[in-house]
ZAMAR-113344 format. One line per field, with one value per residue: residue number from 1; x, y, z of N, C-alpha, C in turn; chain. Coordinates in Angstrom, 3 decimals, padded with zeros to 6 digits. Atoms other than C-alpha are relative to their C-alpha. Last residue first. Example, Ala and Ser with C-alpha at 12.3 -4.5 7.8 and 13.67 -1.06 7.14 Angstrom:
# ZAMAR-113344
num 2_1 .
n.xx -000.820_000.890 .
n.yy -001.190_-001.190 .
n.zz -000.060_000.000 .
ca.xx 013.670_012.300 .
ca.yy -001.060_-004.500 .
ca.zz 007.140_007.800 .
c.xx -000.770_000.900 .
c.yy 001.090_001.200 .
c.zz 000.730_000.000 .
cadena A_A .
# end
This chain:
# ZAMAR-113344
num 230_229_228_227_226_225_224_223_222_221_220_219_218_217_216_215_214_213_212_211_210_209_208_207_206_205_204_203_202_201_200_199_198_197_196_195_194_193_192_191_190_189_188_187_186_185_184_183_182_181_180_179_178_177_176_175_174_173_172_171_170_169_168_167_166_165_164_163_162_161_160_159_158_157_156_155_154_153_152_151_150_149_148_147_146_145_144_143_142_141_140_139_138_137_136_135_134_133_132_131_130_129_128_127_126_125_124_123_122_121_120_119_118_117_116_115_114_113_112_111_110_109_108_107_106_105_104_103_102_101_100_99_98_97_96_95_94_93_92_91_90_89_88_87_86_85_84_83_82_81_80_79_78_77_76_75_74_73_72_71_70_69_68_67_66_65_64_63_62_61_60_59_58_57_56_55_54_53_52_51_50_49_48_47_46_45_44_43_42_41_40_39_38_37_36_35_34_33_32_31_30_29_28_27_26_25_24_23_22_21_20_19_18_17_16_15_14_13_12_11_10_9_8_7_6_5_4_3_2_1 .
n.xx 001.209_-000.053_001.389_000.149_-000.339_001.073_001.202_-000.187_000.118_001.410_000.789_000.529_000.602_001.325_-000.028_001.090_000.639_-000.091_000.780_-000.788_-000.923_-000.857_000.117_-000.772_000.615_-000.805_-000.678_-000.907_000.044_-000.397_000.607_000.521_000.040_-000.977_000.468_001.150_000.996_000.318_001.220_000.528_-001.026_-000.829_-001.064_000.400_-001.039_000.388_-001.046_-000.652_001.044_000.471_001.464_000.732_000.031_000.759_001.420_000.511_000.029_001.104_001.229_000.706_001.153_-000.450_-000.124_-000.280_-000.669_000.440_-001.119_-001.310_-000.173_000.811_-000.104_001.242_-000.079_001.315_000.474_000.060_-000.830_-001.248_-000.956_-000.667_-001.073_-000.011_000.650_-000.495_-001.087_000.560_000.483_001.446_000.436_001.425_000.677_001.294_001.017_000.665_-000.979_-001.266_-001.161_-001.200_-001.226_-001.005_-001.427_-000.394_000.374_001.449_000.540_001.286_001.002_001.343_000.987_001.302_000.111_000.209_001.268_-000.006_-000.842_000.678_001.159_-000.492_-000.343_001.264_000.658_-000.726_000.337_001.399_000.026_-000.520_001.004_001.150_-000.391_-000.599_000.495_-001.090_-001.350_-000.286_-000.752_-000.224_000.034_-000.088_-001.370_-000.148_-000.930_000.779_000.673_-000.946_-000.406_001.170_000.372_000.145_000.980_001.147_001.336_000.145_000.183_-000.648_-000.313_000.152_-000.419_000.905_-000.240_-001.347_-000.227_001.250_-000.405_-000.703_000.973_000.855_-000.771_-000.069_001.325_000.167_000.274_001.062_000.356_-000.078_-001.352_-000.362_001.030_000.428_000.140_000.213_-000.630_000.604_001.259_000.267_001.256_-000.139_-001.113_000.035_000.916_-000.667_-000.983_000.742_000.551_-001.137_-000.385_000.883_001.221_000.307_000.203_000.613_-000.446_-000.576_000.144_-001.183_000.155_000.375_-000.374_001.110_-000.135_-001.147_000.389_001.040_-000.512_-000.955_000.751_000.765_-000.923_-000.425_001.131_000.104_-001.040_-000.741_-000.943_000.246_000.104_000.292_-000.574_000.607_-000.767_000.847 .
n.yy -000.769_-000.559_-000.157_000.786_001.389_000.548_000.148_001.142_001.207_000.138_000.446_001.340_000.071_-000.633_-001.415_-000.323_-001.320_-000.619_-001.214_-000.924_-000.772_000.955_001.312_001.046_001.321_001.148_-000.195_-001.150_-000.942_-001.307_-001.205_000.335_-001.109_000.238_001.068_-000.434_001.030_001.036_000.670_001.265_001.041_-000.074_-000.982_-000.803_-000.994_-001.403_-000.891_000.555_000.447_-001.105_-000.140_000.669_001.451_000.319_-000.277_001.075_001.211_-000.144_000.366_-001.119_-000.446_-001.278_000.034_-001.297_000.171_-000.839_-000.760_000.572_000.198_001.123_000.525_000.741_001.135_000.201_001.347_000.751_-000.515_-000.408_-000.569_-001.246_-000.285_-001.347_-000.855_-001.379_-000.121_000.016_-001.345_-000.154_-000.622_-000.319_000.385_-000.675_000.731_000.928_000.601_-000.246_000.524_-000.782_000.734_-000.876_000.106_000.796_-000.655_-000.092_001.007_000.462_000.232_000.463_-000.693_000.619_000.612_-000.983_000.315_001.418_000.180_-000.634_000.834_001.209_-000.352_-000.298_001.288_000.637_-000.725_000.286_001.375_-000.047_-000.637_000.886_001.122_001.133_001.283_000.872_-000.063_-001.208_000.197_-001.357_-000.153_001.300_000.389_001.457_000.288_-000.241_001.248_001.019_-000.339_000.154_001.406_000.307_-000.851_000.829_-000.530_-000.279_-001.405_-000.091_-001.322_000.077_-001.083_-000.117_000.686_000.181_001.431_000.629_001.349_-000.073_-000.306_001.173_000.992_-000.450_000.178_001.411_000.835_000.982_000.167_-001.234_-000.260_-001.411_-000.853_-001.055_-001.391_-000.487_-001.246_-000.692_000.674_000.214_000.660_001.164_000.837_000.084_001.065_001.290_000.135_000.067_001.353_000.879_-000.188_000.742_-000.726_-000.987_-001.342_-000.918_-001.383_-000.434_-001.463_-000.648_-001.437_-000.263_000.915_000.874_001.285_000.729_000.677_001.005_001.001_000.857_000.880_000.935_000.975_000.909_000.874_000.947_001.022_000.087_-001.118_-000.797_-001.415_-000.804_-001.335_-001.031_-001.239_-001.193 .
n.zz -000.287_-001.356_-000.448_-001.217_000.317_000.840_-000.816_-000.895_000.821_000.361_-001.142_000.240_001.338_-000.006_000.365_000.913_-000.065_001.321_000.248_000.807_-000.843_-000.709_000.629_-000.673_000.104_000.425_001.273_-000.021_-001.107_000.534_-000.571_-001.326_-000.956_-001.071_-000.879_-000.802_000.291_-000.990_000.431_-000.536_-000.065_001.207_-000.224_-001.151_-000.332_000.033_-000.474_-001.182_-000.917_-000.834_000.161_-001.078_000.226_001.214_-000.245_-000.844_000.823_000.961_-000.687_-000.612_000.776_000.552_001.452_000.601_001.285_001.101_000.559_-000.288_-001.441_-000.450_-001.358_-000.204_-000.918_-000.600_-000.289_001.248_001.085_-000.638_000.941_-000.407_000.946_000.563_-000.996_-000.023_-000.973_-001.349_-000.304_-000.052_-001.245_-000.016_-001.230_-000.117_-000.754_000.916_000.899_-000.685_000.693_-000.288_000.237_000.590_-000.206_-001.158_-001.239_-000.106_000.909_-000.528_001.029_-000.324_000.806_000.176_001.318_001.059_000.658_000.362_001.178_001.127_000.316_000.653_001.376_000.666_000.249_001.099_001.226_000.319_000.508_001.365_000.870_000.173_000.853_-000.696_000.491_000.459_-000.560_-000.774_-001.235_-000.514_-001.455_-000.663_-000.315_-000.004_001.091_001.210_000.345_000.448_001.361_000.867_000.154_001.418_000.666_000.366_-000.250_-001.429_-000.336_-001.309_-000.548_-001.449_-000.887_-001.136_-001.274_-000.508_-000.173_000.409_000.387_001.281_001.045_000.189_000.738_001.396_000.588_000.285_-001.172_000.203_001.398_000.783_000.475_-000.039_000.602_-000.914_000.427_-001.363_-000.441_-001.142_-000.300_-001.427_-000.365_-000.879_000.424_001.467_000.390_-000.152_001.082_001.263_000.113_000.221_001.394_000.885_000.364_-001.028_000.552_-000.960_-000.095_001.280_000.032_000.567_000.242_001.392_001.074_000.385_-000.697_000.527_001.243_-000.248_-000.926_000.704_000.899_-000.826_-000.593_001.071_000.305_-001.113_000.137_-001.256_-000.051_-001.209_000.342_-001.196_000.058_-000.840_000.098_000.000 .
ca.xx -048.713_-045.572_-046.457_-042.786_-042.672_-044.516_-042.144_-039.106_-040.348_-040.884_-037.423_-035.479_-034.679_-034.123_-031.249_-031.476_-028.269_-027.589_-026.929_-025.848_-027.407_-029.086_-030.466_-031.104_-032.185_-031.094_-032.707_-033.552_-035.119_-036.060_-036.189_-035.547_-035.104_-034.258_-037.378_-036.491_-033.054_-031.192_-029.363_-026.762_-024.383_-026.729_-029.127_-032.251_-032.152_-034.598_-034.284_-036.850_-039.423_-036.672_-034.932_-031.159_-029.514_-030.292_-029.182_-025.860_-025.200_-026.181_-023.923_-020.965_-018.580_-015.421_-016.982_-016.563_-018.246_-019.139_-019.067_-021.211_-024.572_-024.336_-023.107_-022.585_-019.850_-019.587_-016.167_-014.687_-015.499_-017.273_-020.930_-022.800_-025.345_-027.623_-028.665_-027.914_-028.570_-031.987_-030.342_-028.519_-024.863_-023.440_-019.673_-017.959_-014.259_-011.816_-010.738_-013.602_-016.903_-019.899_-023.195_-026.328_-029.221_-032.992_-034.627_-032.736_-029.161_-027.842_-024.164_-021.595_-017.846_-015.162_-011.575_-011.728_-012.277_-008.662_-008.654_-011.599_-010.088_-006.783_-008.512_-010.130_-006.828_-005.141_-007.809_-007.473_-003.679_-004.029_-006.309_-004.057_-000.914_-002.568_-003.136_-002.549_-004.538_-008.087_-008.547_-011.233_-011.596_-012.069_-013.324_-016.779_-016.630_-019.738_-017.572_-015.242_-017.992_-019.481_-016.092_-014.793_-015.312_-013.538_-010.228_-006.625_-006.605_-005.646_-007.951_-007.692_-008.312_-008.413_-006.285_-007.493_-010.422_-011.823_-008.848_-009.762_-012.397_-009.824_-007.347_-009.998_-010.738_-007.029_-006.752_-005.058_-002.981_-001.633_-002.851_-005.909_-007.081_-004.211_-004.084_-002.848_-003.247_-003.908_-003.261_-000.629_000.808_003.468_003.679_000.467_000.236_003.327_001.640_-001.387_000.840_002.838_-000.441_-001.673_001.218_004.165_004.404_005.813_006.641_006.085_005.626_005.253_002.780_002.984_003.262_002.722_005.935_006.181_002.667_003.635_006.975_005.692_002.633_004.778_007.300_004.535_003.011_006.398_006.917_003.586_002.334_000.810_000.523_001.688_001.481_000.886_001.519_000.000 .
ca.yy 007.677_006.225_004.196_003.260_004.445_007.613_008.321_007.659_010.006_012.755_012.228_012.318_016.045_016.233_013.765_010.478_009.212_005.452_003.772_000.162_-001.745_-004.223_-001.395_001.911_004.857_008.324_011.768_011.652_008.190_005.612_001.995_-001.543_-000.980_-004.221_-004.286_-000.894_-001.964_001.315_003.629_006.049_008.821_011.583_010.419_008.254_006.425_003.515_-000.210_-002.999_-001.738_000.291_-002.855_-002.190_-001.367_002.348_002.759_001.057_003.453_006.444_005.280_005.383_002.517_000.780_-001.937_-002.560_-005.565_-005.315_-007.884_-010.236_-008.484_-007.173_-003.792_-003.028_-000.392_001.917_003.230_006.301_008.604_006.405_005.763_003.470_000.744_-000.770_-004.068_-006.365_-010.041_-010.014_-008.963_-012.277_-012.074_-014.378_-014.269_-014.260_-015.139_-013.987_-010.849_-010.250_-009.951_-009.501_-010.822_-009.401_-011.732_-011.913_-009.336_-010.479_-010.716_-007.518_-007.068_-005.540_-005.185_-006.118_-005.068_-002.583_-005.221_-005.245_-001.444_-001.201_-003.701_-001.819_001.488_000.009_-001.531_001.862_003.512_000.892_001.177_004.944_004.560_002.041_004.115_007.210_010.370_013.567_014.689_013.654_011.076_011.091_007.971_006.627_009.882_010.120_013.849_014.270_012.631_015.610_018.224_016.519_016.084_019.600_020.984_018.078_019.917_018.715_017.067_013.828_013.061_009.631_009.934_007.047_007.751_008.687_009.933_013.455_014.708_018.395_017.919_016.192_019.044_021.550_019.619_019.387_023.141_024.980_027.961_027.438_024.212_023.305_019.872_017.437_014.435_010.895_009.976_006.383_004.341_006.735_006.678_009.203_011.653_013.676_012.867_014.977_018.087_017.713_016.957_020.156_022.028_020.515_021.674_020.240_017.082_013.695_010.816_007.263_005.816_002.065_000.151_-003.651_-004.271_-001.241_000.152_003.004_004.115_004.885_006.597_008.405_009.720_011.102_012.667_014.336_015.778_017.136_018.707_020.554_021.526_018.080_015.667_012.072_009.816_006.088_003.306_000.000 .
ca.zz 009.953_008.356_005.260_004.953_001.340_002.231_005.127_002.928_000.225_002.812_004.317_001.026_000.787_004.553_004.315_006.199_007.778_008.057_011.398_011.975_014.872_012.496_010.342_012.115_009.990_011.026_011.251_014.930_014.749_012.158_013.306_012.057_008.320_006.496_004.292_002.831_001.650_001.986_-000.425_000.900_-000.242_-001.423_001.267_001.546_-001.814_-001.705_-002.369_-002.678_-005.193_-006.831_-008.084_-008.037_-011.360_-011.448_-007.828_-008.602_-011.477_-009.338_-006.506_-008.866_-009.587_-008.425_-006.306_-002.593_-000.976_002.722_005.481_007.593_007.896_004.350_003.146_-000.536_-000.670_-003.669_-004.638_-006.306_-003.369_-000.813_-001.646_000.736_000.003_002.627_004.170_001.240_002.008_000.318_-002.921_-002.823_-003.773_-006.422_-006.818_-010.200_-010.094_-012.752_-010.859_-008.413_-010.284_-008.003_-009.339_-007.796_-007.227_-006.736_-008.977_-012.048_-013.303_-011.766_-012.512_-010.207_-010.406_-007.904_-008.330_-005.464_-002.788_-001.608_-001.709_000.689_003.087_002.944_003.721_006.838_007.870_007.464_009.628_012.372_012.281_012.650_015.670_017.409_016.849_018.311_016.284_018.253_016.444_015.509_012.760_010.063_007.914_004.380_002.877_001.361_000.532_002.686_005.340_005.339_005.510_008.563_010.257_009.631_013.131_014.852_014.910_015.326_011.923_010.201_007.275_005.699_001.966_-000.501_-003.526_-006.998_-008.940_-008.844_-006.850_-006.855_-004.138_-001.932_-002.424_-001.378_001.806_002.608_002.305_-000.563_000.541_004.042_005.679_007.735_006.611_007.154_004.852_005.287_001.621_000.557_-002.599_-003.904_-007.415_-008.382_-011.299_-011.194_-007.484_-006.837_-008.250_-005.984_-002.994_-003.511_-003.843_-000.582_001.564_003.506_001.450_002.428_000.145_-001.054_002.433_001.827_003.999_003.565_007.336_009.534_011.051_008.550_009.439_013.028_012.393_009.311_011.158_013.989_011.597_009.598_012.779_013.856_010.424_010.535_007.068_006.634_003.691_004.094_001.018_001.400_-001.116_000.000 .
c.xx 000.334_-001.232_-000.061_-001.424_-000.208_000.250_-001.163_-001.256_000.136_-000.237_-001.468_-000.981_-000.657_-000.715_-001.420_000.047_-001.113_-000.698_000.300_-000.875_000.947_001.134_001.003_-000.308_000.909_-000.859_000.892_000.835_001.042_-000.116_000.497_-000.719_-000.629_-000.026_000.934_-000.431_-001.177_-000.952_-000.268_-001.283_-000.526_001.015_000.843_000.990_-000.516_001.179_-000.401_001.019_000.597_-001.160_-000.559_-001.506_-000.740_-000.141_-000.841_-001.494_-000.577_-000.123_-001.190_-001.273_-000.622_-001.094_000.377_000.175_000.198_000.814_-000.536_001.171_001.409_000.239_-000.949_000.117_-001.392_000.089_-001.440_-000.572_-000.161_000.990_001.223_000.983_000.559_001.218_-000.094_-000.806_000.506_001.074_-000.519_-000.371_-001.509_-000.386_-001.461_-000.703_-001.282_-001.090_-000.742_001.078_001.266_001.175_001.196_001.242_000.763_001.500_000.476_-000.311_-001.519_-000.597_-001.271_-000.839_-001.365_-000.934_-001.360_-000.155_-000.226_-001.257_-000.007_000.786_-000.743_-001.162_000.459_000.241_-001.324_-000.635_000.679_-000.400_-001.415_000.001_000.475_-001.016_-001.205_000.346_000.728_-000.524_-000.063_001.408_000.309_000.647_000.372_-000.101_-000.002_001.443_000.335_000.852_-000.963_-000.721_000.932_000.371_-001.165_-000.555_-000.287_-000.990_-001.082_-001.402_-000.171_000.003_000.647_000.400_-000.257_000.567_-001.168_000.031_001.417_000.067_-001.251_000.507_000.657_-001.014_-000.861_000.788_000.004_-001.350_-000.100_-000.186_-001.187_-000.313_000.007_001.475_000.430_-001.038_-000.491_000.058_-000.381_000.765_-000.787_-001.331_-000.084_-001.371_000.119_001.060_-000.193_-000.865_000.709_000.945_-000.731_-000.473_001.192_000.380_-000.754_-001.190_-000.408_-000.091_-000.725_000.489_000.675_-000.258_001.323_-000.269_-000.652_000.399_-001.124_000.208_001.137_-000.296_-001.027_000.501_000.942_-000.763_-000.757_000.917_000.368_-001.133_-000.082_001.006_000.833_001.022_-000.388_000.026_-000.439_000.765_-000.721_000.882 .
c.yy 001.216_000.891_000.496_000.011_-000.921_-001.467_-000.595_-000.253_-001.248_-001.278_-000.225_-000.451_-001.348_-000.173_000.550_001.501_000.143_001.359_000.567_001.204_000.906_000.722_-000.926_-001.332_-000.989_-001.259_-001.133_000.099_001.094_000.983_001.230_001.186_-000.465_001.088_-000.261_-001.075_000.257_-001.029_-001.099_-000.442_-001.367_-001.141_000.026_001.119_000.869_000.887_001.458_000.948_-000.562_-000.384_001.044_000.203_-000.764_-001.501_-000.385_000.186_-001.177_-001.244_000.082_-000.490_001.203_000.506_001.393_-000.153_001.387_-000.348_001.007_000.880_-000.464_-000.161_-001.171_-000.708_-000.604_-001.264_000.029_-001.400_-000.847_000.410_000.496_000.450_001.377_000.155_001.439_000.818_001.434_000.108_000.070_001.446_000.206_000.512_000.420_-000.534_000.826_-000.809_-000.916_-000.749_000.435_-000.653_000.931_-000.851_001.168_000.063_-000.736_000.664_000.044_-000.954_-000.484_-000.196_-000.612_000.867_-000.570_-000.615_000.830_-000.399_-001.444_-000.210_000.548_-000.908_-001.230_000.327_000.193_-001.337_-000.627_000.651_-000.383_-001.389_000.061_000.584_-000.885_-001.103_-001.137_-001.382_000.250_-000.087_001.341_-000.142_001.431_000.123_-001.317_-000.438_-001.486_-000.224_000.161_-001.256_-001.066_000.261_-000.195_-001.402_-000.410_000.750_-000.965_000.480_000.177_001.470_-000.132_001.360_-000.371_001.052_000.126_-000.672_-000.164_-001.515_-000.782_-001.350_000.011_000.239_-001.226_-000.978_000.386_-000.309_-001.469_-000.856_-000.937_-000.250_001.304_000.171_001.459_000.869_000.919_001.516_000.255_001.287_000.759_-000.715_-000.183_-000.559_-001.295_-000.953_-000.098_-001.137_-001.354_-000.223_-000.177_-001.442_-000.864_000.138_-000.776_000.875_000.941_001.378_000.765_001.445_000.517_001.502_000.582_001.474_000.406_-000.831_-000.981_-001.354_-000.854_-000.799_-001.105_-001.127_-000.962_-000.995_-001.069_-001.088_-001.000_-000.990_-001.050_-001.152_000.002_001.121_000.789_001.468_000.776_001.309_001.128_001.242 .
c.zz 000.828_000.218_001.447_000.521_001.198_-000.298_-000.798_000.829_000.858_-000.811_-000.363_001.083_-000.261_-001.341_-000.066_-000.276_-001.028_000.074_-001.378_-000.334_-000.775_000.744_000.674_-000.664_000.722_-000.057_-000.439_-001.273_-000.185_001.146_-000.751_000.619_001.314_001.075_001.173_000.996_000.932_-000.584_001.020_-000.691_000.428_-000.047_-001.272_000.289_001.136_000.368_-000.207_000.625_001.295_000.908_000.966_-000.192_001.098_-000.209_-001.209_000.246_000.779_-000.876_-000.946_000.675_000.696_-000.936_-000.482_-001.504_-000.590_-001.251_-000.999_-000.429_000.339_001.495_000.211_001.339_000.183_000.839_000.507_000.182_-001.259_-001.071_000.755_-001.074_000.336_-000.888_-000.505_001.004_000.149_001.075_001.429_000.322_-000.047_001.378_-000.082_001.236_000.079_000.680_-000.970_-000.760_000.730_-000.711_000.166_-000.186_-000.609_000.311_001.247_001.332_-000.025_-001.027_000.683_-001.255_000.271_-000.837_-000.295_-001.384_-001.258_-000.759_-000.473_-001.293_-001.209_-000.417_-000.770_-001.476_-000.739_-000.357_-001.221_-001.317_-000.405_-000.629_-001.448_-000.979_-000.304_-001.000_000.710_-000.343_001.505_000.580_000.661_001.373_000.366_001.513_000.778_000.211_-000.060_-001.241_-001.161_-000.447_-000.566_-001.452_-000.971_-000.258_-001.444_-000.887_-000.471_000.352_001.503_000.384_001.372_000.550_001.452_000.945_000.971_001.347_000.514_000.141_-000.364_-000.485_-001.381_-001.106_-000.302_-000.860_-001.477_-000.621_-000.408_001.252_-000.143_-001.464_-000.789_-000.355_-000.053_-000.700_001.103_-000.097_001.445_000.272_001.066_000.145_001.513_000.354_000.804_-000.509_-001.511_-000.519_000.061_-001.173_-001.325_-000.184_-000.365_-001.470_-001.067_-000.362_001.122_-000.644_001.076_000.049_-001.268_-000.083_-000.482_-000.295_-001.309_-001.210_-000.346_000.647_-000.546_-001.258_000.261_000.898_-000.725_-000.867_000.792_000.547_-001.088_-000.247_001.100_-000.075_001.274_000.034_001.249_-000.386_001.234_-000.146_000.735_000.000 .
cadena A_A_A_A_A_A_A_A_A_A_A_A_A_A_A_A_A_A_A_A_A_A_A_A_A_A_A_A_A_A_A_A_A_A_A_A_A_A_A_A_A_A_A_A_A_A_A_A_A_A_A_A_A_A_A_A_A_A_A_A_A_A_A_A_A_A_A_A_A_A_A_A_A_A_A_A_A_A_A_A_A_A_A_A_A_A_A_A_A_A_A_A_A_A_A_A_A_A_A_A_A_A_A_A_A_A_A_A_A_A_A_A_A_A_A_A_A_A_A_A_A_A_A_A_A_A_A_A_A_A_A_A_A_A_A_A_A_A_A_A_A_A_A_A_A_A_A_A_A_A_A_A_A_A_A_A_A_A_A_A_A_A_A_A_A_A_A_A_A_A_A_A_A_A_A_A_A_A_A_A_A_A_A_A_A_A_A_A_A_A_A_A_A_A_A_A_A_A_A_A_A_A_A_A_A_A_A_A_A_A_A_A_A_A_A_A_A_A_A_A_A_A_A_A_A_A_A_A_A_A .
# end
């Protein structure tokens, strides 16, 4: 896994390098002190993951993420919680608060690795009962009834089941068009849920098997009608 560290604070970069450098299969391809330097580097070098600060002189980490239409997974590393909502709207892999502990960074890297390992999968809908996931030369059959919800994450879409998730390199709109609309419903710009799997709806979130999915205001009325909420 190729990792790029981007932070205007040298001490923060050193700390991240020391932790990440000890994780098996992680290769630090470089360090940048500002976002523009990272943007230019990424034109020539390949990174799977960026450990990215948010508040930096010139271009911010949020702005860099928006300018990377396709590319590395983003793990934000910042001293402030204020940007969390905006960050996750960009579908980043994780959001770490400084000082970043070894355990928390390892968790974030493992999460990114799982997503990358599933990146070769593609989706085909054969009928109303199955989705076929292509992983290299192997085609896996996934029952629609096993899908709890679908989550968009930058260049990937994650199909969540009770046991695991499958990540495919596609857009949420493409997945939405292929899933039967009598069983699945968009409830947020980044989420589609299996209506029959909804346990409760409270305080703007859907709960499905102890997992929470946000409901955007624009979709709440449609959800209520679909659920026949009185």
